[in-house]
PDB file of N, CA, C and O in Angstrom:
ATOM      1  N   MET A   1       9.545  -3.854  11.614  1.00  0.00           N
ATOM      2  CA  MET A   1      10.433  -3.548  10.511  1.00  0.00           C
ATOM      3  C   MET A   1       9.813  -4.063   9.214  1.00  0.00           C
ATOM      4  O   MET A   1       9.402  -5.222   9.154  1.00  0.00           O
ATOM      5  N   PRO A   2       9.736  -3.230   8.176  1.00  0.00           N
ATOM      6  CA  PRO A   2       9.132  -3.664   6.911  1.00  0.00           C
ATOM      7  C   PRO A   2       9.874  -4.843   6.283  1.00  0.00           C
ATOM      8  O   PRO A   2      11.094  -4.960   6.395  1.00  0.00           O
ATOM      9  N   HIS A   3       9.121  -5.700   5.629  1.00  0.00           N
ATOM     10  CA  HIS A   3       9.681  -6.861   4.948  1.00  0.00           C
ATOM     11  C   HIS A   3      10.359  -6.442   3.643  1.00  0.00           C
ATOM     12  O   HIS A   3      11.361  -7.037   3.246  1.00  0.00           O
ATOM     13  N   CYS A   4       9.823  -5.434   2.985  1.00  0.00           N
ATOM     14  CA  CYS A   4      10.352  -4.922   1.716  1.00  0.00           C
ATOM     15  C   CYS A   4      10.788  -3.468   1.925  1.00  0.00           C
ATOM     16  O   CYS A   4      10.056  -2.696   2.544  1.00  0.00           O
ATOM     17  N   PRO A   5      11.965  -3.081   1.420  1.00  0.00           N
ATOM     18  CA  PRO A   5      12.409  -1.696   1.594  1.00  0.00           C
ATOM     19  C   PRO A   5      11.411  -0.695   1.000  1.00  0.00           C
ATOM     20  O   PRO A   5      10.950  -0.857  -0.130  1.00  0.00           O
ATOM     21  N   LEU A   6      11.092   0.323   1.768  1.00  0.00           N
ATOM     22  CA  LEU A   6      10.115   1.322   1.344  1.00  0.00           C
ATOM     23  C   LEU A   6      10.531   2.001   0.043  1.00  0.00           C
ATOM     24  O   LEU A   6       9.674   2.300  -0.789  1.00  0.00           O
ATOM     25  N   GLU A   7      11.808   2.247  -0.149  1.00  0.00           N
ATOM     26  CA  GLU A   7      12.263   2.904  -1.383  1.00  0.00           C
ATOM     27  C   GLU A   7      11.964   2.043  -2.607  1.00  0.00           C
ATOM     28  O   GLU A   7      11.706   2.573  -3.687  1.00  0.00           O
ATOM     29  N   ARG A   8      11.997   0.726  -2.448  1.00  0.00           N
ATOM     30  CA  ARG A   8      11.646  -0.168  -3.562  1.00  0.00           C
ATOM     31  C   ARG A   8      10.157  -0.053  -3.875  1.00  0.00           C
ATOM     32  O   ARG A   8       9.767   0.001  -5.042  1.00  0.00           O
ATOM     33  N   VAL A   9       9.343  -0.017  -2.855  1.00  0.00           N
ATOM     34  CA  VAL A   9       7.898   0.134  -3.030  1.00  0.00           C
ATOM     35  C   VAL A   9       7.602   1.438  -3.771  1.00  0.00           C
ATOM     36  O   VAL A   9       6.815   1.455  -4.718  1.00  0.00           O
ATOM     37  N   LYS A  10       8.232   2.519  -3.337  1.00  0.00           N
ATOM     38  CA  LYS A  10       8.010   3.822  -3.964  1.00  0.00           C
ATOM     39  C   LYS A  10       8.484   3.831  -5.414  1.00  0.00           C
ATOM     40  O   LYS A  10       7.826   4.413  -6.276  1.00  0.00           O
ATOM     41  N   ALA A  11       9.625   3.189  -5.691  1.00  0.00           N
ATOM     42  CA  ALA A  11      10.141   3.128  -7.059  1.00  0.00           C
ATOM     43  C   ALA A  11       9.187   2.359  -7.967  1.00  0.00           C
ATOM     44  O   ALA A  11       8.953   2.763  -9.106  1.00  0.00           O
ATOM     45  N   LEU A  12       8.640   1.261  -7.473  1.00  0.00           N
ATOM     46  CA  LEU A  12       7.672   0.490  -8.262  1.00  0.00           C
ATOM     47  C   LEU A  12       6.420   1.315  -8.546  1.00  0.00           C
ATOM     48  O   LEU A  12       5.883   1.271  -9.652  1.00  0.00           O
ATOM     49  N   ALA A  13       5.962   2.055  -7.564  1.00  0.00           N
ATOM     50  CA  ALA A  13       4.777   2.896  -7.756  1.00  0.00           C
ATOM     51  C   ALA A  13       5.076   4.020  -8.744  1.00  0.00           C
ATOM     52  O   ALA A  13       4.255   4.311  -9.614  1.00  0.00           O
ATOM     53  N   ALA A  14       6.237   4.652  -8.619  1.00  0.00           N
ATOM     54  CA  ALA A  14       6.604   5.746  -9.525  1.00  0.00           C
ATOM     55  C   ALA A  14       6.713   5.256 -10.965  1.00  0.00           C
ATOM     56  O   ALA A  14       6.412   5.998 -11.899  1.00  0.00           O
ATOM     57  N   ALA A  15       7.144   4.007 -11.147  1.00  0.00           N
ATOM     58  CA  ALA A  15       7.250   3.415 -12.481  1.00  0.00           C
ATOM     59  C   ALA A  15       5.929   2.798 -12.938  1.00  0.00           C
ATOM     60  O   ALA A  15       5.857   2.202 -14.012  1.00  0.00           O
ATOM     61  N   ARG A  16       4.888   2.943 -12.123  1.00  0.00           N
ATOM     62  CA  ARG A  16       3.557   2.381 -12.405  1.00  0.00           C
ATOM     63  C   ARG A  16       3.610   0.862 -12.580  1.00  0.00           C
ATOM     64  O   ARG A  16       2.926   0.297 -13.433  1.00  0.00           O
ATOM     65  N   ARG A  17       4.428   0.221 -11.764  1.00  0.00           N
ATOM     66  CA  ARG A  17       4.562  -1.231 -11.814  1.00  0.00           C
ATOM     67  C   ARG A  17       3.840  -1.885 -10.645  1.00  0.00           C
ATOM     68  O   ARG A  17       4.197  -2.983 -10.217  1.00  0.00           O
ATOM     69  N   ILE A  18       2.834  -1.208 -10.140  1.00  0.00           N
ATOM     70  CA  ILE A  18       2.004  -1.706  -9.045  1.00  0.00           C
ATOM     71  C   ILE A  18       0.686  -2.183  -9.652  1.00  0.00           C
ATOM     72  O   ILE A  18       0.073  -1.475 -10.451  1.00  0.00           O
ATOM     73  N   ARG A  19       0.254  -3.382  -9.269  1.00  0.00           N
ATOM     74  CA  ARG A  19      -1.033  -3.893  -9.726  1.00  0.00           C
ATOM     75  C   ARG A  19      -1.923  -4.126  -8.514  1.00  0.00           C
ATOM     76  O   ARG A  19      -1.765  -5.123  -7.810  1.00  0.00           O
ATOM     77  N   PRO A  20      -2.857  -3.215  -8.267  1.00  0.00           N
ATOM     78  CA  PRO A  20      -3.717  -3.373  -7.093  1.00  0.00           C
ATOM     79  C   PRO A  20      -4.713  -4.516  -7.269  1.00  0.00           C
ATOM     80  O   PRO A  20      -5.105  -4.853  -8.386  1.00  0.00           O
ATOM     81  N   THR A  21      -5.105  -5.091  -6.165  1.00  0.00           N
ATOM     82  CA  THR A  21      -6.132  -6.130  -6.194  1.00  0.00           C
ATOM     83  C   THR A  21      -7.492  -5.490  -6.474  1.00  0.00           C
ATOM     84  O   THR A  21      -7.652  -4.275  -6.362  1.00  0.00           O
ATOM     85  N   GLY A  22      -8.447  -6.307  -6.834  1.00  0.00           N
ATOM     86  CA  GLY A  22      -9.807  -5.813  -7.033  1.00  0.00           C
ATOM     87  C   GLY A  22     -10.364  -5.191  -5.768  1.00  0.00           C
ATOM     88  O   GLY A  22     -11.058  -4.175  -5.815  1.00  0.00           O
ATOM     89  N   ALA A  23     -10.055  -5.809  -4.632  1.00  0.00           N
ATOM     90  CA  ALA A  23     -10.526  -5.269  -3.350  1.00  0.00           C
ATOM     91  C   ALA A  23      -9.919  -3.896  -3.084  1.00  0.00           C
ATOM     92  O   ALA A  23     -10.599  -3.005  -2.575  1.00  0.00           O
ATOM     93  N   ALA A  24      -8.637  -3.720  -3.426  1.00  0.00           N
ATOM     94  CA  ALA A  24      -7.983  -2.421  -3.221  1.00  0.00           C
ATOM     95  C   ALA A  24      -8.616  -1.357  -4.114  1.00  0.00           C
ATOM     96  O   ALA A  24      -8.863  -0.236  -3.668  1.00  0.00           O
ATOM     97  N   LEU A  25      -8.875  -1.703  -5.366  1.00  0.00           N
ATOM     98  CA  LEU A  25      -9.509  -0.751  -6.285  1.00  0.00           C
ATOM     99  C   LEU A  25     -10.915  -0.387  -5.817  1.00  0.00           C
ATOM    100  O   LEU A  25     -11.317   0.775  -5.870  1.00  0.00           O
ATOM    101  N   LYS A  26     -11.653  -1.388  -5.362  1.00  0.00           N
ATOM    102  CA  LYS A  26     -13.014  -1.149  -4.876  1.00  0.00           C
ATOM    103  C   LYS A  26     -12.995  -0.260  -3.635  1.00  0.00           C
ATOM    104  O   LYS A  26     -13.793   0.671  -3.522  1.00  0.00           O
ATOM    105  N   GLY A  27     -12.090  -0.547  -2.711  1.00  0.00           N
ATOM    106  CA  GLY A  27     -11.976   0.259  -1.500  1.00  0.00           C
ATOM    107  C   GLY A  27     -11.566   1.688  -1.802  1.00  0.00           C
ATOM    108  O   GLY A  27     -12.099   2.634  -1.221  1.00  0.00           O
ATOM    109  N   ALA A  28     -10.615   1.841  -2.715  1.00  0.00           N
ATOM    110  CA  ALA A  28     -10.169   3.186  -3.098  1.00  0.00           C
ATOM    111  C   ALA A  28     -11.312   3.960  -3.750  1.00  0.00           C
ATOM    112  O   ALA A  28     -11.514   5.141  -3.464  1.00  0.00           O
ATOM    113  N   LYS A  29     -12.053   3.292  -4.620  1.00  0.00           N
ATOM    114  CA  LYS A  29     -13.182   3.954  -5.289  1.00  0.00           C
ATOM    115  C   LYS A  29     -14.223   4.404  -4.267  1.00  0.00           C
ATOM    116  O   LYS A  29     -14.789   5.490  -4.392  1.00  0.00           O
ATOM    117  N   ALA A  30     -14.475   3.575  -3.261  1.00  0.00           N
ATOM    118  CA  ALA A  30     -15.443   3.933  -2.219  1.00  0.00           C
ATOM    119  C   ALA A  30     -14.999   5.176  -1.449  1.00  0.00           C
ATOM    120  O   ALA A  30     -15.826   5.901  -0.896  1.00  0.00           O
ATOM    121  N   LEU A  31     -13.686   5.415  -1.417  1.00  0.00           N
ATOM    122  CA  LEU A  31     -13.145   6.596  -0.747  1.00  0.00           C
ATOM    123  C   LEU A  31     -12.992   7.782  -1.701  1.00  0.00           C
ATOM    124  O   LEU A  31     -12.517   8.848  -1.308  1.00  0.00           O
ATOM    125  N   GLY A  32     -13.400   7.586  -2.963  1.00  0.00           N
ATOM    126  CA  GLY A  32     -13.287   8.657  -3.952  1.00  0.00           C
ATOM    127  C   GLY A  32     -11.906   8.767  -4.562  1.00  0.00           C
ATOM    128  O   GLY A  32     -11.538   9.825  -5.072  1.00  0.00           O
ATOM    129  N   MET A  33     -11.136   7.692  -4.518  1.00  0.00           N
ATOM    130  CA  MET A  33      -9.766   7.707  -5.015  1.00  0.00           C
ATOM    131  C   MET A  33      -9.645   6.832  -6.258  1.00  0.00           C
ATOM    132  O   MET A  33     -10.191   5.730  -6.302  1.00  0.00           O
ATOM    133  N   ASP A  34      -8.927   7.327  -7.270  1.00  0.00           N
ATOM    134  CA  ASP A  34      -8.675   6.545  -8.474  1.00  0.00           C
ATOM    135  C   ASP A  34      -7.264   5.953  -8.410  1.00  0.00           C
ATOM    136  O   ASP A  34      -6.545   6.153  -7.431  1.00  0.00           O
ATOM    137  N   PHE A  35      -6.874   5.221  -9.464  1.00  0.00           N
ATOM    138  CA  PHE A  35      -5.568   4.567  -9.465  1.00  0.00           C
ATOM    139  C   PHE A  35      -4.415   5.569  -9.346  1.00  0.00           C
ATOM    140  O   PHE A  35      -3.502   5.332  -8.555  1.00  0.00           O
ATOM    141  N   PRO A  36      -4.415   6.687 -10.102  1.00  0.00           N
ATOM    142  CA  PRO A  36      -3.342   7.669  -9.893  1.00  0.00           C
ATOM    143  C   PRO A  36      -3.291   8.189  -8.452  1.00  0.00           C
ATOM    144  O   PRO A  36      -2.211   8.456  -7.925  1.00  0.00           O
ATOM    145  N   GLY A  37      -4.439   8.329  -7.828  1.00  0.00           N
ATOM    146  CA  GLY A  37      -4.473   8.749  -6.428  1.00  0.00           C
ATOM    147  C   GLY A  37      -3.855   7.708  -5.512  1.00  0.00           C
ATOM    148  O   GLY A  37      -3.179   8.047  -4.540  1.00  0.00           O
ATOM    149  N   MET A  38      -4.091   6.435  -5.826  1.00  0.00           N
ATOM    150  CA  MET A  38      -3.482   5.352  -5.052  1.00  0.00           C
ATOM    151  C   MET A  38      -1.959   5.414  -5.172  1.00  0.00           C
ATOM    152  O   MET A  38      -1.241   5.271  -4.181  1.00  0.00           O
ATOM    153  N   LEU A  39      -1.474   5.630  -6.405  1.00  0.00           N
ATOM    154  CA  LEU A  39      -0.030   5.718  -6.620  1.00  0.00           C
ATOM    155  C   LEU A  39       0.566   6.902  -5.870  1.00  0.00           C
ATOM    156  O   LEU A  39       1.672   6.817  -5.339  1.00  0.00           O
ATOM    157  N   GLU A  40      -0.166   7.998  -5.831  1.00  0.00           N
ATOM    158  CA  GLU A  40       0.302   9.182  -5.108  1.00  0.00           C
ATOM    159  C   GLU A  40       0.459   8.882  -3.616  1.00  0.00           C
ATOM    160  O   GLU A  40       1.435   9.298  -2.990  1.00  0.00           O
ATOM    161  N   VAL A  41      -0.501   8.163  -3.060  1.00  0.00           N
ATOM    162  CA  VAL A  41      -0.411   7.789  -1.643  1.00  0.00           C
ATOM    163  C   VAL A  41       0.821   6.909  -1.418  1.00  0.00           C
ATOM    164  O   VAL A  41       1.560   7.107  -0.454  1.00  0.00           O
ATOM    165  N   ILE A  42       1.038   5.947  -2.302  1.00  0.00           N
ATOM    166  CA  ILE A  42       2.172   5.033  -2.142  1.00  0.00           C
ATOM    167  C   ILE A  42       3.496   5.786  -2.238  1.00  0.00           C
ATOM    168  O   ILE A  42       4.391   5.572  -1.421  1.00  0.00           O
ATOM    169  N   THR A  43       3.628   6.672  -3.237  1.00  0.00           N
ATOM    170  CA  THR A  43       4.895   7.397  -3.395  1.00  0.00           C
ATOM    171  C   THR A  43       5.115   8.416  -2.284  1.00  0.00           C
ATOM    172  O   THR A  43       6.233   8.898  -2.102  1.00  0.00           O
ATOM    173  N   SER A  44       4.068   8.748  -1.545  1.00  0.00           N
ATOM    174  CA  SER A  44       4.189   9.700  -0.435  1.00  0.00           C
ATOM    175  C   SER A  44       4.423   9.018   0.914  1.00  0.00           C
ATOM    176  O   SER A  44       4.553   9.696   1.933  1.00  0.00           O
ATOM    177  N   LEU A  45       4.478   7.684   0.930  1.00  0.00           N
ATOM    178  CA  LEU A  45       4.658   6.961   2.192  1.00  0.00           C
ATOM    179  C   LEU A  45       5.946   7.375   2.893  1.00  0.00           C
ATOM    180  O   LEU A  45       6.970   7.634   2.262  1.00  0.00           O
ATOM    181  N   LYS A  46       5.860   7.428   4.213  1.00  0.00           N
ATOM    182  CA  LYS A  46       7.023   7.700   5.060  1.00  0.00           C
ATOM    183  C   LYS A  46       7.270   6.482   5.945  1.00  0.00           C
ATOM    184  O   LYS A  46       6.367   5.683   6.193  1.00  0.00           O
ATOM    185  N   ARG A  47       8.470   6.361   6.401  1.00  0.00           N
ATOM    186  CA  ARG A  47       8.830   5.244   7.283  1.00  0.00           C
ATOM    187  C   ARG A  47       7.909   5.194   8.504  1.00  0.00           C
ATOM    188  O   ARG A  47       7.574   4.114   8.990  1.00  0.00           O
ATOM    189  N   THR A  48       7.509   6.347   8.988  1.00  0.00           N
ATOM    190  CA  THR A  48       6.640   6.404  10.172  1.00  0.00           C
ATOM    191  C   THR A  48       5.215   5.929   9.879  1.00  0.00           C
ATOM    192  O   THR A  48       4.436   5.714  10.807  1.00  0.00           O
ATOM    193  N   ASP A  49       4.865   5.763   8.596  1.00  0.00           N
ATOM    194  CA  ASP A  49       3.547   5.244   8.225  1.00  0.00           C
ATOM    195  C   ASP A  49       3.476   3.722   8.378  1.00  0.00           C
ATOM    196  O   ASP A  49       2.389   3.144   8.356  1.00  0.00           O
ATOM    197  N   PHE A  50       4.641   3.072   8.533  1.00  0.00           N
ATOM    198  CA  PHE A  50       4.669   1.617   8.675  1.00  0.00           C
ATOM    199  C   PHE A  50       3.917   1.200   9.936  1.00  0.00           C
ATOM    200  O   PHE A  50       4.092   1.782  11.006  1.00  0.00           O
ATOM    201  N   TYR A  51       3.072   0.171   9.781  1.00  0.00           N
ATOM    202  CA  TYR A  51       2.292  -0.330  10.908  1.00  0.00           C
ATOM    203  C   TYR A  51       2.799  -1.705  11.361  1.00  0.00           C
ATOM    204  O   TYR A  51       3.116  -1.898  12.535  1.00  0.00           O
ATOM    205  N   LYS A  52       2.874  -2.668  10.414  1.00  0.00           N
ATOM    206  CA  LYS A  52       3.330  -4.014  10.774  1.00  0.00           C
ATOM    207  C   LYS A  52       3.598  -4.835   9.521  1.00  0.00           C
ATOM    208  O   LYS A  52       3.174  -4.461   8.427  1.00  0.00           O
ATOM    209  N   SER A  53       4.299  -5.949   9.676  1.00  0.00           N
ATOM    210  CA  SER A  53       4.432  -6.974   8.644  1.00  0.00           C
ATOM    211  C   SER A  53       3.628  -8.169   9.116  1.00  0.00           C
ATOM    212  O   SER A  53       3.608  -8.492  10.304  1.00  0.00           O
ATOM    213  N   MET A  54       2.972  -8.817   8.179  1.00  0.00           N
ATOM    214  CA  MET A  54       2.164  -9.984   8.536  1.00  0.00           C
ATOM    215  C   MET A  54       2.051 -10.898   7.326  1.00  0.00           C
ATOM    216  O   MET A  54       2.332 -10.488   6.200  1.00  0.00           O
ATOM    217  N   THR A  55       1.643 -12.127   7.562  1.00  0.00           N
ATOM    218  CA  THR A  55       1.432 -13.036   6.447  1.00  0.00           C
ATOM    219  C   THR A  55       0.025 -12.846   5.897  1.00  0.00           C
ATOM    220  O   THR A  55      -0.881 -12.379   6.586  1.00  0.00           O
ATOM    221  N   SER A  56      -0.123 -13.221   4.644  1.00  0.00           N
ATOM    222  CA  SER A  56      -1.419 -13.141   3.981  1.00  0.00           C
ATOM    223  C   SER A  56      -2.394 -14.126   4.623  1.00  0.00           C
ATOM    224  O   SER A  56      -1.993 -15.203   5.065  1.00  0.00           O
ATOM    225  N   HIS A  57      -3.656 -13.759   4.671  1.00  0.00           N
ATOM    226  CA  HIS A  57      -4.671 -14.670   5.217  1.00  0.00           C
ATOM    227  C   HIS A  57      -4.868 -15.874   4.302  1.00  0.00           C
ATOM    228  O   HIS A  57      -5.196 -16.966   4.765  1.00  0.00           O
ATOM    229  N   ILE A  58      -4.665 -15.669   3.000  1.00  0.00           N
ATOM    230  CA  ILE A  58      -4.871 -16.743   2.025  1.00  0.00           C
ATOM    231  C   ILE A  58      -3.688 -17.704   1.980  1.00  0.00           C
ATOM    232  O   ILE A  58      -3.875 -18.917   1.892  1.00  0.00           O
ATOM    233  N   ASP A  59      -2.464 -17.161   2.041  1.00  0.00           N
ATOM    234  CA  ASP A  59      -1.254 -17.976   1.951  1.00  0.00           C
ATOM    235  C   ASP A  59      -0.254 -17.479   2.996  1.00  0.00           C
ATOM    236  O   ASP A  59       0.323 -16.403   2.838  1.00  0.00           O
ATOM    237  N   HIS A  60      -0.054 -18.233   4.029  1.00  0.00           N
ATOM    238  CA  HIS A  60       0.804 -17.806   5.137  1.00  0.00           C
ATOM    239  C   HIS A  60       2.291 -17.809   4.800  1.00  0.00           C
ATOM    240  O   HIS A  60       3.122 -17.502   5.655  1.00  0.00           O
ATOM    241  N   ARG A  61       2.628 -18.154   3.560  1.00  0.00           N
ATOM    242  CA  ARG A  61       4.020 -18.044   3.110  1.00  0.00           C
ATOM    243  C   ARG A  61       4.291 -16.690   2.466  1.00  0.00           C
ATOM    244  O   ARG A  61       5.445 -16.325   2.244  1.00  0.00           O
ATOM    245  N   VAL A  62       3.231 -15.946   2.167  1.00  0.00           N
ATOM    246  CA  VAL A  62       3.357 -14.640   1.511  1.00  0.00           C
ATOM    247  C   VAL A  62       3.296 -13.541   2.567  1.00  0.00           C
ATOM    248  O   VAL A  62       2.313 -13.421   3.299  1.00  0.00           O
ATOM    249  N   TRP A  63       4.356 -12.743   2.637  1.00  0.00           N
ATOM    250  CA  TRP A  63       4.417 -11.644   3.597  1.00  0.00           C
ATOM    251  C   TRP A  63       3.902 -10.366   2.971  1.00  0.00           C
ATOM    252  O   TRP A  63       4.037 -10.151   1.767  1.00  0.00           O
ATOM    253  N   GLN A  64       3.316  -9.528   3.792  1.00  0.00           N
ATOM    254  CA  GLN A  64       2.876  -8.211   3.336  1.00  0.00           C
ATOM    255  C   GLN A  64       3.185  -7.183   4.417  1.00  0.00           C
ATOM    256  O   GLN A  64       3.054  -7.441   5.613  1.00  0.00           O
ATOM    257  N   ASP A  65       3.599  -6.013   3.952  1.00  0.00           N
ATOM    258  CA  ASP A  65       3.825  -4.894   4.856  1.00  0.00           C
ATOM    259  C   ASP A  65       2.557  -4.064   4.884  1.00  0.00           C
ATOM    260  O   ASP A  65       1.912  -3.876   3.853  1.00  0.00           O
ATOM    261  N   VAL A  66       2.202  -3.575   6.037  1.00  0.00           N
ATOM    262  CA  VAL A  66       0.985  -2.788   6.204  1.00  0.00           C
ATOM    263  C   VAL A  66       1.385  -1.373   6.616  1.00  0.00           C
ATOM    264  O   VAL A  66       2.154  -1.173   7.557  1.00  0.00           O
ATOM    265  N   TYR A  67       0.848  -0.409   5.893  1.00  0.00           N
ATOM    266  CA  TYR A  67       1.090   1.001   6.180  1.00  0.00           C
ATOM    267  C   TYR A  67      -0.245   1.662   6.490  1.00  0.00           C
ATOM    268  O   TYR A  67      -1.285   1.242   5.982  1.00  0.00           O
ATOM    269  N   ARG A  68      -0.213   2.699   7.325  1.00  0.00           N
ATOM    270  CA  ARG A  68      -1.415   3.473   7.654  1.00  0.00           C
ATOM    271  C   ARG A  68      -1.093   4.965   7.516  1.00  0.00           C
ATOM    272  O   ARG A  68      -0.935   5.669   8.513  1.00  0.00           O
ATOM    273  N   PRO A  69      -0.999   5.437   6.268  1.00  0.00           N
ATOM    274  CA  PRO A  69      -0.688   6.858   6.078  1.00  0.00           C
ATOM    275  C   PRO A  69      -1.919   7.741   6.274  1.00  0.00           C
ATOM    276  O   PRO A  69      -3.054   7.314   6.062  1.00  0.00           O
ATOM    277  N   LEU A  70      -1.667   8.963   6.679  1.00  0.00           N
ATOM    278  CA  LEU A  70      -2.727   9.967   6.764  1.00  0.00           C
ATOM    279  C   LEU A  70      -2.823  10.632   5.402  1.00  0.00           C
ATOM    280  O   LEU A  70      -1.833  11.166   4.902  1.00  0.00           O
ATOM    281  N   THR A  71      -4.002  10.606   4.796  1.00  0.00           N
ATOM    282  CA  THR A  71      -4.225  11.213   3.485  1.00  0.00           C
ATOM    283  C   THR A  71      -5.251  12.333   3.628  1.00  0.00           C
ATOM    284  O   THR A  71      -5.746  12.601   4.723  1.00  0.00           O
ATOM    285  N   ALA A  72      -5.559  12.976   2.516  1.00  0.00           N
ATOM    286  CA  ALA A  72      -6.556  14.050   2.525  1.00  0.00           C
ATOM    287  C   ALA A  72      -7.928  13.544   2.960  1.00  0.00           C
ATOM    288  O   ALA A  72      -8.760  14.323   3.423  1.00  0.00           O
ATOM    289  N   ILE A  73      -8.166  12.240   2.811  1.00  0.00           N
ATOM    290  CA  ILE A  73      -9.466  11.673   3.190  1.00  0.00           C
ATOM    291  C   ILE A  73      -9.407  10.959   4.541  1.00  0.00           C
ATOM    292  O   ILE A  73     -10.377  10.319   4.948  1.00  0.00           O
ATOM    293  N   GLY A  74      -8.288  11.066   5.227  1.00  0.00           N
ATOM    294  CA  GLY A  74      -8.109  10.422   6.525  1.00  0.00           C
ATOM    295  C   GLY A  74      -7.076   9.305   6.436  1.00  0.00           C
ATOM    296  O   GLY A  74      -6.371   9.177   5.434  1.00  0.00           O
ATOM    297  N   TYR A  75      -6.993   8.506   7.484  1.00  0.00           N
ATOM    298  CA  TYR A  75      -6.048   7.392   7.484  1.00  0.00           C
ATOM    299  C   TYR A  75      -6.560   6.278   6.576  1.00  0.00           C
ATOM    300  O   TYR A  75      -7.751   5.967   6.574  1.00  0.00           O
ATOM    301  N   VAL A  76      -5.659   5.685   5.811  1.00  0.00           N
ATOM    302  CA  VAL A  76      -6.003   4.527   4.987  1.00  0.00           C
ATOM    303  C   VAL A  76      -5.109   3.360   5.397  1.00  0.00           C
ATOM    304  O   VAL A  76      -3.998   3.557   5.889  1.00  0.00           O
ATOM    305  N   TYR A  77      -5.598   2.170   5.190  1.00  0.00           N
ATOM    306  CA  TYR A  77      -4.902   0.938   5.534  1.00  0.00           C
ATOM    307  C   TYR A  77      -4.394   0.362   4.224  1.00  0.00           C
ATOM    308  O   TYR A  77      -5.197   0.019   3.357  1.00  0.00           O
ATOM    309  N   LEU A  78      -3.093   0.248   4.058  1.00  0.00           N
ATOM    310  CA  LEU A  78      -2.477  -0.119   2.789  1.00  0.00           C
ATOM    311  C   LEU A  78      -1.612  -1.359   2.963  1.00  0.00           C
ATOM    312  O   LEU A  78      -0.651  -1.341   3.732  1.00  0.00           O
ATOM    313  N   ASN A  79      -1.945  -2.444   2.251  1.00  0.00           N
ATOM    314  CA  ASN A  79      -1.154  -3.675   2.294  1.00  0.00           C
ATOM    315  C   ASN A  79      -0.257  -3.737   1.073  1.00  0.00           C
ATOM    316  O   ASN A  79      -0.700  -3.461  -0.043  1.00  0.00           O
ATOM    317  N   CYS A  80       0.995  -4.095   1.277  1.00  0.00           N
ATOM    318  CA  CYS A  80       1.958  -4.266   0.187  1.00  0.00           C
ATOM    319  C   CYS A  80       2.491  -5.689   0.255  1.00  0.00           C
ATOM    320  O   CYS A  80       3.418  -5.953   1.022  1.00  0.00           O
ATOM    321  N   PRO A  81       1.928  -6.627  -0.531  1.00  0.00           N
ATOM    322  CA  PRO A  81       2.401  -8.018  -0.495  1.00  0.00           C
ATOM    323  C   PRO A  81       3.689  -8.197  -1.293  1.00  0.00           C
ATOM    324  O   PRO A  81       3.886  -7.550  -2.322  1.00  0.00           O
ATOM    325  N   TRP A  82       4.567  -9.083  -0.811  1.00  0.00           N
ATOM    326  CA  TRP A  82       5.839  -9.343  -1.505  1.00  0.00           C
ATOM    327  C   TRP A  82       6.097 -10.813  -1.583  1.00  0.00           C
ATOM    328  O   TRP A  82       7.117 -11.232  -2.131  1.00  0.00           O
TER     329      TRP A  82
END
């Protein structure tokens, strides 16, 4: 079960209130995806794309939801920290 409601995640992305990490931007660029493309993937997430909730490797008090949506470039691994 996701730690953060998916509709909240989508609303934040639609309002462009998402700040990706440097690693996320680098990974997206390697896949040929820009920031608007990242937002499109996030706003297109479905409940069935949810994979798991887990704590951050850096800080085990910070939870993140992990999604694995199928995109035009294949499956991507998407972390949403809260």
